[in-house]
Every structure is written in C-alpha cells, then in structure tokens.
C-alpha positions in Angstrom: 130.1 165.3 114.4 128.6 162.2 112.8 127.1 162.4 109.4 123.6 161.8 111.0 124.1 164.6 113.4 125.4 166.8 110.6 122.2 166.1 108.5 119.9 166.6 111.4 121.4 169.9 112.4 121.4 171.0 108.8 117.7 170.2 108.4 116.8 172.0 111.6 118.4 175.2 110.5 116.8 175.0 107.1 113.4 174.4 108.7 114.1 177.6 110.8 115.0 179.6 107.7 111.8 178.3 106.0 109.7 179.6 108.9 111.4 183.0 108.7 110.6 183.2 105.0 107.0 182.4 105.6 107.0 185.3 108.2 108.6 187.6 105.7 111.8 188.0 107.6 114.1 187.6 104.7 117.2 189.1 106.3 117.0 186.7 109.2 116.4 183.8 106.8 119.5 184.7 104.9 121.5 184.6 108.1 120.2 181.1 108.7 121.3 180.0 105.3 124.6 181.4 105.9 124.7 179.2 109.0 124.1 176.2 106.7 126.9 177.1 104.5 129.3 177.5 107.5 128.0 174.1 108.8 128.8 172.5 105.4 132.3 173.9 105.4 132.9 172.9 109.0 131.7 169.2 108.3 133.9 169.2 105.3 136.9 170.2 107.2 136.1 167.9 110.1 135.8 164.9 107.8 139.2 165.6 106.3 140.8 166.0 109.7 139.1 162.9 111.1 140.4 160.8 108.1 143.9 162.0 108.9 143.5 161.4 112.6 142.3 157.8 112.0 145.5 157.1 110.1 147.5 158.1 113.3 145.3 156.6 115.8 147.3 153.4 116.3 150.7 154.9 116.0 151.8 154.5 119.7 154.8 153.6 121.7 155.0 150.2 123.5 157.6 148.2 125.3 159.5 145.9 122.9 160.8 143.8 125.7 158.0 143.2 128.1 159.7 140.5 130.1 163.1 142.1 130.3 164.1 143.9 133.5 165.6 146.7 131.2 162.6 147.6 129.2 162.9 150.3 126.7 160.6 152.1 124.1 160.4 150.7 120.7 159.8 152.4 117.4 156.2 153.1 116.3 154.1 150.1 116.3 153.5 148.7 112.8 149.9 149.3 111.9 147.8 146.4 110.5 147.9 146.4 106.7 144.5 148.0 106.1 145.4 150.8 108.5 148.8 151.3 107.0 147.3 151.5 103.5 144.6 154.0 104.8 147.4 156.2 106.4 149.4 156.1 103.1 146.4 157.0 100.9 145.4 160.0 103.1 149.0 161.4 103.4 149.6 164.8 101.9 152.6 163.3 100.0 150.4 160.7 98.3 147.5 163.2 97.6 150.1 165.6 96.0 151.6 162.8 93.9 148.0 161.9 92.8 147.3 165.4 91.7 150.6 165.7 89.8 149.9 162.3 88.1 146.4 163.5 87.0 147.3 167.1 85.9 150.8 166.8 84.5 151.1 163.0 83.8 154.0 162.9 86.4 154.5 159.1 87.2 153.5 158.0 90.7 156.5 157.3 92.9 157.6 153.8 92.8 156.6 153.0 96.4 153.0 153.9 95.4 152.8 151.9 92.2 151.7 148.2 92.5 153.2 147.7 95.8 151.9 144.3 97.1 150.3 145.8 100.2 148.4 148.3 98.1 147.4 146.9 94.8 146.8 143.4 93.2 147.0 144.3 89.6 149.8 145.1 87.1 147.7 147.6 85.3 148.5 151.3 85.7 145.7 152.3 88.0 145.9 154.8 90.9 143.8 154.5 94.0 141.9 157.7 94.7 142.7 159.0 98.3 140.2 157.8 100.8 139.5 161.2 102.1 138.5 162.2 98.6 136.2 159.2 98.3 134.4 160.3 101.5 134.1 163.8 100.0 132.7 162.4 96.7 130.0 160.4 98.6 129.1 163.6 100.6 128.8 165.7 97.5 126.7 163.0 95.9 124.2 163.4 98.6 124.0 167.1 97.8 123.8 166.9 94.0 121.5 163.9 93.9 117.8 164.2 94.3 117.1 160.5 94.7 120.5 159.1 95.6 120.5 161.5 98.7 117.1 159.8 99.8 118.5 156.3 99.4 120.0 154.2 102.1 123.8 153.6 101.8 125.6 150.5 103.0 129.1 148.9 102.6 128.7 145.1 102.7 131.0 142.7 100.9 129.8 141.5 97.5 128.3 138.0 97.2 127.2 137.8 100.8 123.5 137.1 101.6 122.4 140.1 103.9 119.2 139.6 106.0 117.0 142.7 105.4 116.6 143.0 109.1 120.2 143.9 109.3 119.7 146.8 107.1 116.4 147.9 108.1 116.5 148.0 111.9 113.4 147.7 114.1 112.7 148.2 117.8 110.1 146.8 120.2 108.8 147.5 123.8 109.7 145.1 126.5 108.8 144.7 130.1 111.1 145.7 132.9 113.8 143.2 133.6 112.9 141.1 130.7 114.7 140.4 127.4 113.6 140.2 123.9 112.4 137.0 122.4 114.2 135.7 119.3 112.2 136.2 116.1 111.8 133.0 114.2 110.1 134.5 111.2 112.2 135.0 108.1 112.4 138.6 107.2 113.9 138.2 103.7 117.5 138.8 102.4 119.3 140.6 99.6 122.7 139.8 97.9 124.8 142.5 96.5 127.1 142.1 93.5 129.8 144.2 92.2 128.7 146.3 89.2 131.5 148.6 87.7 130.7 152.2 87.4 133.0 154.3 85.2 133.0 157.9 84.4 135.3 160.0 82.3 136.7 163.0 84.3 137.5 166.3 82.6 140.4 168.2 84.3 141.7 171.5 82.8 145.4 171.6 82.2 145.6 175.2 81.3 146.7 176.5 84.7 150.4 176.4 85.3 149.9 176.0 89.0 147.0 174.5 90.9 146.9 174.1 94.6 146.1 170.8 96.2 142.9 172.2 97.8 141.7 173.5 94.5 142.5 170.2 92.7 140.8 168.1 95.2 137.6 170.3 95.2 137.6 170.2 91.4 138.0 166.5 91.0 135.6 165.5 93.7 132.9 167.8 92.0 133.5 166.2 88.7 133.3 162.6 89.9 130.5 163.1 92.3 128.3 164.8 89.6 129.0 162.2 86.9 128.5 159.2 89.1 125.4 160.5 90.8 123.8 161.0 87.4 124.8 157.4 86.4 123.5 155.9 89.7 120.2 157.7 89.7 119.5 156.6 86.1 120.3 153.1 87.0 118.0 153.4 90.0 115.1 153.7 87.6 116.0 152.1 84.3 117.1 148.6 83.7 120.7 148.2 82.4 122.4 144.8 82.2 125.6 146.4 83.5 123.9 148.7 85.9 122.4 148.3 89.4 120.5 145.1 90.0 117.2 146.6 90.8 115.5 149.3 88.6 112.4 150.9 90.1 110.5 151.2 86.8 111.0 147.5 86.1 109.5 146.4 89.4 105.9 144.9 89.7 104.1 146.9 92.4 102.3 145.0 95.1 98.6 144.1 94.3 96.5 147.2 93.9 99.3 149.6 93.6 99.4 149.8 89.7 97.0 152.6 88.7 96.0 152.5 85.0 95.3 155.5 82.8 93.9 155.1 79.3 96.0 156.2 76.4 94.9 159.5 74.9 93.1 160.7 78.0 94.3 163.2 80.7 95.3 162.7 84.3 92.4 163.5 86.5 91.9 164.2 90.2 90.4 160.7 90.5 93.7 159.3 89.3 95.8 161.2 91.9 93.4 160.1 94.6 93.6 156.5 93.5 97.5 156.8 93.7 97.3 158.1 97.2 94.8 155.6 98.3 96.9 152.8 97.0 99.8 153.6 99.5 99.5 151.3 102.6 99.2 153.4 105.8 102.4 151.9 107.2 104.3 153.2 104.1 102.9 156.7 104.3 105.9 158.5 105.8 108.8 159.2 103.5 107.1 158.3 100.2 107.3 161.0 97.5 105.9 161.6 94.0 108.3 161.4 91.0 107.4 162.4 87.5 108.7 164.6 84.6 108.5 168.3 85.0 106.4 168.6 81.9 103.8 166.2 83.3 103.6 168.2 86.5 103.0 171.4 84.8 100.8 170.3 81.9 98.7 167.8 83.8 98.6 168.6 87.4 99.1 172.4 87.9 95.8 174.1 87.7 93.8 171.0 88.6 91.1 171.5 91.4 89.8 168.9 93.9 86.0 168.4 94.5 86.0 171.4 96.8 87.6 173.7 94.3 91.0 173.8 95.9 94.3 173.4 94.0 95.7 169.9 94.0 99.2 170.9 93.3 101.2 173.6 95.3 104.6 175.3 94.8 106.3 177.0 97.7 109.4 179.1 97.9 112.1 176.7 99.3 114.7 177.7 101.8 117.5 177.3 99.3 115.7 179.7 96.9 114.4 176.8 94.8 110.7 176.0 94.4 109.3 173.1 96.6 106.4 171.3 94.8 103.6 169.2 96.4 100.6 167.0 95.1 97.9 166.5 97.7 100.5 167.5 100.4 103.1 165.1 99.3 106.5 166.2 98.0 107.2 166.0 94.3 110.7 165.4 92.6 111.1 165.8 88.9 112.5 162.6 87.2 113.8 162.7 83.6 113.8 158.9 83.5 110.0 158.5 83.6 108.1 158.9 80.3 106.5 162.3 79.7 102.7 162.0 79.7 102.4 163.8 76.3 103.0 161.1 73.7 103.2 158.2 76.3 102.2 154.9 74.7 100.8 151.6 76.0 102.7 150.2 79.1 104.7 153.4 79.7 105.1 154.5 83.3 104.2 158.2 83.6 104.4 158.9 87.4 105.0 157.1 90.6 105.2 157.3 94.4 108.0 155.6 96.4 110.0 155.9 99.6 113.6 156.0 98.3 114.8 155.2 101.7 113.8 151.6 100.9 116.4 151.6 98.0 119.8 150.5 99.2 123.0 151.5 97.3 125.9 149.3 98.4 129.6 150.4 97.8 133.0 149.4 98.9 134.3 152.9 99.8 137.1 152.5 97.3 137.6 154.2 93.9 140.4 154.0 91.4 141.7 156.5 88.9 143.1 155.5 85.4 144.7 157.4 82.6 144.1 156.2 79.0 144.6 157.5 75.5 141.6 158.3 73.3 142.5 156.6 70.1 140.3 158.8 68.0 142.0 162.1 69.2 145.2 161.0 70.8 144.1 163.0 73.9 145.1 161.8 77.3 141.8 161.2 79.4 141.0 160.0 82.8 138.3 157.7 84.1 137.3 157.0 87.7 136.0 153.5 88.6 133.8 152.4 91.5 132.3 149.0 92.3 128.7 149.2 93.7 125.2 147.8 93.4 121.6 148.8 94.2 118.8 146.8 95.5 115.2 147.5 96.6 114.8 146.5 100.3 111.0 146.8 100.4 108.7 147.8 97.5 105.7 148.2 99.8 105.5 152.0 99.2 105.8 151.7 95.4 102.8 152.9 93.4 103.0 153.4 89.7 100.7 155.0 87.0 100.8 153.0 83.8 99.2 153.8 80.4 96.9 151.2 79.0 95.4 150.9 75.5 92.0 152.4 74.8 89.4 149.5 74.8 87.9 148.7 71.4 84.5 150.2 70.7 84.8 153.0 73.2 
C-alpha cells in the first residue's frame, strides 16, 4: 500500500464514520474509527517491513564466471554503496546498538562509527535508522495541522527545480496525437539546506526497554518537536529557518484585506476575504487564525439573511470541526490575536497549504552532548530541510491598518 493509497483509504473510512455520526449511529461510527486505527497500525507495520525488504532486494546469487564452462554460484552480490548503507541502518543489530547508545551511553560498535562508507565526519554523530526517519515523517503528518497539508519533496539542495516538476498538470489530446512541448517558462524554486535541531528527552528510569517501545518513544518525541518547529517557520520569518514564511509574503494584488485598528471584524470583511480568492484557487484553501479571534469575533456573527457565519461540527475523531462561510478553519498560534492587534499585524488569512513545499533529504542524525550548566547528558536530533511557497495565488491576508486622522 502506497502512502497515497493509505491516506485515501483512511479519508474514505473517516467520511463513512462522519456520515454515521450525522445519522446518530454512534456504535457503527465507533467501529469505523476502530478500522482507522487498525489501518494505521497495518500501514505502520507494512512500512517497516518494506524498508527491511528493500535492503534485501538486491541480495541475489549470480554466476561469478560467466565465460567458464564450469560456472559456479558466487557469494551474495555486493550491493551498491547506498543500498549497503540502507541495509546496515535498518538492521536489527544497528537499531539495537542505536537504542543502547541513546539510553545507556553504550558506545556504538566500531564498525558503525565513522566508517568511510557511512559517515564523512569525525564528530560523534549517529545516523538515525532510515525506518525510524520514515516513521517520524509519517507521525509528523498526524501531529501537524499545516505540515500535513503541505507538499513534501526530496530534491538535492542548491538545484534549480522547475515548478512544473513539483506541481504536475495534465491536458487532453486527440487520438493518435502527442503533446506539444510547452515553451512558456513556468517558474522555478531553489531549495537550500537549513539545519533543524531538537533536543530529545528520553527517560532512563526503566531498567529494561524493548526495541519496539524505544522506537515508538523516540519517533514520537522527534516528530512532535520537529513538526512544531517546521510549522512555526512556515508562518514566521527566521534567518535560520525555512526560506519562505507565509506571513512575510506579499499577497497578489487585491488579496490583502484591511481592517481599521480598534474596530471589529464584520461580515463584510469575511465576504471580502472570500471574494478575493481567485476561482481557480478555491479548492483546498482554508482559513487560519487564532482560536481567540474565531470565538470572540466570528462565532455568533450573522449574515444578511440572519444565518450564522461560523459553524462547528462534531468531527469523526471526536474533535470539533470549524467552518467560516463553509470553508474549513484551522487555529494558528503564529498569527496575531485580534484583541490588541496593532498596525500592520496580520490577524487572519486563507491559503492552500498544498502550495507550500517542504523539502528534506530523508536523513536525520542523532548526537549526544553535555549540558554545561547541569552536567546532564542530553540528545539532539538534526535534520536538513527547507520550505518554499510554490504558488501564492490562494493567499489572502487580513491586515490591521491605522485609523485615519479626523475619523
């Protein structure tokens, strides 16, 4: 099952559960949600098994003397360097050594430390097993509200990537005819390598910890920390963070809606935000704003027909699902709260986060260090990644402006 198939099947089951809840069939809905949990566990197990299988895929027998009349079977073919490294990183032996190194400061075996084929540094850094990196990325999609909606790529840093390579298009053609080459420039992006570091807290109180328990614990810790850091960098500019921050962007002409400082958000402001979204960018765009702004400014507001503008439904996962004029709302702590907002502050926005691209290298390292202030041994996980906005056509922002003099 591919990741796309997994997400599609998961979404379909959740939609069925949602319909059952709406029909008052709560027991049946609970069974559907149990199916979702079972599907998650199955995908998790399948991902690990697939990673181990990939490492063995090229381990085959061949004739070592193809031109000899007395041909015989040779030993296992030597895998390419990258495949050999992948096999090593996903082995139970390496994963167990990694766990013991993290939990009990047991040195990594010599064959895993700075071997020329595996590392290029003399620093004491350990590579996180690839199967765990994949699990971290999977959990990040679960924990993140905005990161899960972003597009994920794995291009090399410093290479100019045409946007058409990332955002694929299709066209109709006549029978027995081909597709004309497009001469128009579609634009391009360049990803750099920004270093993301998170300190990992691992309990050392247990005398014995199984490999499965350790891997579940550490992937949770890293996924949560890195998801929070990436989502913050998606919105707020940081010289060391992702290249493009949403709140630092200049929206297309006509897609910056102004609200006077000291006033309240009105129905007309919301309609203006919706009207500013070009029709071709309608699908996939969602509202983002602080929770306080939604409940103090939007909830209870009526349209011209006396109907509520905001709606809160019972989600299939037991959590509320919120909407403004039928468009989904996600709460965002990185946008300024409307109460107390000053001139130039962004207080709400609409954007299709599928147009934000997070590029990584599918590699994470783990390093121990001593906190000089406490002499405690701590751990940090490191990842190289970057984030760019592929297309800002769906971006609409609400910005506070100063009250005009004399009004």
